[in-house]
C-alpha positions as CSV (number, residue, x, y, z in Angstrom):
1,X,-29.7,-36.0,-4.1
2,X,-26.0,-36.5,-4.4
3,X,-24.4,-39.7,-3.2
4,X,-21.0,-40.5,-1.8
5,X,-19.0,-43.5,-3.0
6,X,-16.8,-44.5,-0.1
7,X,-13.9,-46.9,-0.7
8,X,-11.8,-48.3,2.1
9,X,-8.1,-47.9,1.1
10,X,-6.2,-48.7,4.3
11,X,-6.6,-51.3,7.0
12,X,-8.3,-50.7,10.3
13,X,-5.7,-52.7,12.2
14,X,-3.9,-50.5,14.7
15,X,-6.6,-47.9,14.6
16,X,-8.6,-46.6,17.5
17,X,-11.8,-48.4,18.5
18,X,-14.0,-45.5,17.4
19,X,-12.4,-45.6,14.0
20,X,-13.0,-49.3,13.6
21,X,-16.6,-48.9,14.8
22,X,-17.1,-46.0,12.3
23,X,-15.9,-48.2,9.4
24,X,-18.4,-50.9,10.4
25,X,-21.2,-48.3,10.7
26,X,-20.4,-47.2,7.1
27,X,-20.6,-50.8,6.0
28,X,-17.0,-51.2,5.1
29,X,-15.4,-54.6,5.9
30,X,-12.1,-54.9,4.0
31,X,-9.6,-53.0,1.9
32,X,-11.1,-52.3,-1.6
33,X,-14.7,-52.6,-0.3
34,X,-17.1,-49.9,-1.8
35,X,-20.3,-48.6,-0.4
36,X,-22.7,-45.9,-1.7
37,X,-24.2,-43.6,0.9
38,X,-26.5,-40.6,0.7
39,X,-24.7,-37.2,1.1
40,X,-26.0,-36.3,4.5
41,X,-24.3,-34.6,7.5
42,X,-24.3,-37.9,9.5
43,X,-22.3,-39.7,6.8
44,X,-20.0,-36.7,6.2
45,X,-19.1,-36.8,9.9
46,X,-18.3,-40.5,9.8
47,X,-16.2,-40.0,6.7
48,X,-14.3,-37.2,8.4
49,X,-13.5,-39.5,11.3
50,X,-11.8,-42.1,9.1
51,X,-10.7,-39.8,6.3
52,X,-7.2,-41.3,6.4
53,X,-8.5,-44.8,5.8
54,X,-11.0,-44.1,3.0
55,X,-11.3,-42.3,-0.3
56,X,-14.6,-40.5,-1.2
57,X,-16.1,-39.6,-4.6
58,X,-19.4,-37.9,-5.4
59,X,-21.7,-39.8,-7.8
60,X,-25.2,-39.1,-9.0
């Protein structure tokens, strides 16, 4: 299954509470932090919520 490499590129400061909670749920804690997640609809939805704060790449 394909995986997503999610990198936090912008700060959560000044963001809405649901965006901060979404970053925590993804496992992101600071700018430059990277997590690898399975490519599933739940994670795609979370990434769409914070798309302006993260960058996403597909990896195998």
